[in-house]
N, C-alpha and C positions, 0 to 999 in steps of 0.2 A: 585470403584475397577477397576483397570486396568487389563484387561484380555489379554490373548494372542490371537491373531487373529486365527480364525478357518480356517483351510485349507481344501478345497474340493479336494479330490483325484479322483473323477470320476463322473459318472452320476448316477442318481437315477433310480430305476427300472421303474418307470412311464415314465421317459424320454426315456429309451431304448425301451419300448413297443410302445410309440408313433412313434419313428423313424422307428422301424421295420414295424409297420402298414402302415405308409406312403410309405415306400420302397416297400412293397408288392403291394399296390394299384397302384403305378407308374409302377412297373414291369409288373403287369397284363395288364395295358393299353398298354404298349409298346409291349408286346408279342402278345396281341390280334391284334394290328395293323399290326405287321409283318406277322402273320398268315393270316389275311384277304388279305393283298397285295400278299402273295405267292399264295393263292387260286385264286385270280383274275388273276395273271400271268399264272397259270396253265390253267384256263378256256380260257384265250385269246390265249394261245398257241394251245389248242385243237381246238378252232374255226378257227385259221389260218391254221392248218394242214387239217382240214375238208374242208375248202374252197380251199386249194391247191389241194387236192385230186379230188374235183369236177372239178376244172379248168383243170387239166391235163386230166382227163377222158373225159370231154366234148370237149376239143380241139382235142383229138384223134377221137371222133365221128364226129366232124365237118369236119376234114380233110378227113375222109372216105366218108362222104356224099357229100362233094364238088367234090370228084373224082369219085363218083358213076356213073356207066355206065352199066347197069341201076340200079334203085332200084328194087330189085326182089320181096320183099314183105314188107308190112307195117301194123302194128296194133297199138293200143294204147300203148302197152307194149313192142313192138319190132320193129326192122327194119333190113332188110337184104339187103346188097348192094354188087355189083360186082365192083372191081377196076382192072385196068390194069397198069402194069409198062412196061419197055422196052421189056421184053421177056416173061413175065408170067402174070397170073391173080390170083386174090384171092377173096374169098367170105367172107365178114365180117357179122356176125349175132350178133346183140346186142339185148339182151332179159333180162327182169326182171325174177328173179327166182319166183317160184310159191308163195312164201311167200311175195314177192315184197320188200324184204329188201336188195337185191343185184342185180347189173346189170352185167351180164356175157357177154363176147365176145368170140364167136367161130370163129376161123380163119381157113379157108380151102384153101390151096395153091395148084396150079396146075403148072406143069412144063412149059406149054406154053399156048397160047390162045385157042387152040382147044381141048386140052386134057380133057377127062372126068374122069380120074382117079386121085384123089388127091395125091400129094406127101406128104402132112402133114395136120393134123387136130388137133387143140388143143383148149381147152376152159379154159379161165382164168377169175377170177373176176376182174372187172374194177372199179366199184363203190360199196361201201358197207356201212352198217349202214344207209340204206335209210329208210325214213318214209313210212311204208306200207299203211298209210291212205292218202297219198298225191294224187293229181290228176294224171291222166294218163300222163306219161312223154312225149309222142310223139304226136304232132299235125301237120297235113299235110295241105298244101295249093295247090290248082290247079291253072292253068293259068288264070282262071277267078277271082282269088283272094278270092275264097270261101274255106271253110274247106272241105278237101277231106274226104269222108266217109271211115271208116276203116271196113265197113261191107262186102267188097269184090264186091260191086256193080259197082265199077269203076276200071280200070286197074291202077296198081302202076306207069305206065309210065306217067300218067296224073299229077303226083306230081312235082311241081316246087320248093317248099320250105318246109323246115322242121323246126318246132319250138320244142325245147325240153328243159325240165327243171327237175331238181331233187332237193329233199329236203333231207338233211343228218341230222340224229339225232346226238346230242352231249350227249353221255351217262353220263358224269359227272354232268352236270348241267341241263339236260333235255331240253336244247334249241335246235334250229335247224339252219341250214345254207341252204339258197336257192340260186340256180343259174339257169338262163335261157339263152338260146342262140337261134338264128335263122340262118339258112343256106339256101342259094339258090343253087340249083344244077347247075352245069356248063352246058352251051349250052342249057338251057331251056327257057331263056327269050329273045330270038332273039337278 
């Protein structure tokens, strides 16, 4: 018997289900990869921003310590310095907040070198999201090369170098960024 050839006009239900299942699996893999790379990008950006914030803040502290004449007071959690420019003086006080999560700077400006009445005073946050469990940020060195005690037993004028470091928390991934710097005071090392 000669029959007429059977003509297929489409796909069977099983074939459609197999193709749909494979498409969903491949789509899930692709979307998961894209999401992971986006999360990694966001985490890297947060790390870079945290590091930049630390660098800018620590450069500001370094600049003021280098120009210090003199260091007025120093503790494990704070440093206060006086600086002079061409016509006036300023006092910069860097101090951790009581909860140790932020470093504030208080700037007091005077009209001239001898004035005792400030023209302006203001406090602003300099570093934030700091790790409150990190070690004391400021360590001081005297001319003998030993650690200067912060208990007040020696005058702050004995300080010739300051090492300071901060650890910033990264809220998104729970990581941290650390940065440390050392500064020698001008005119103290002969």
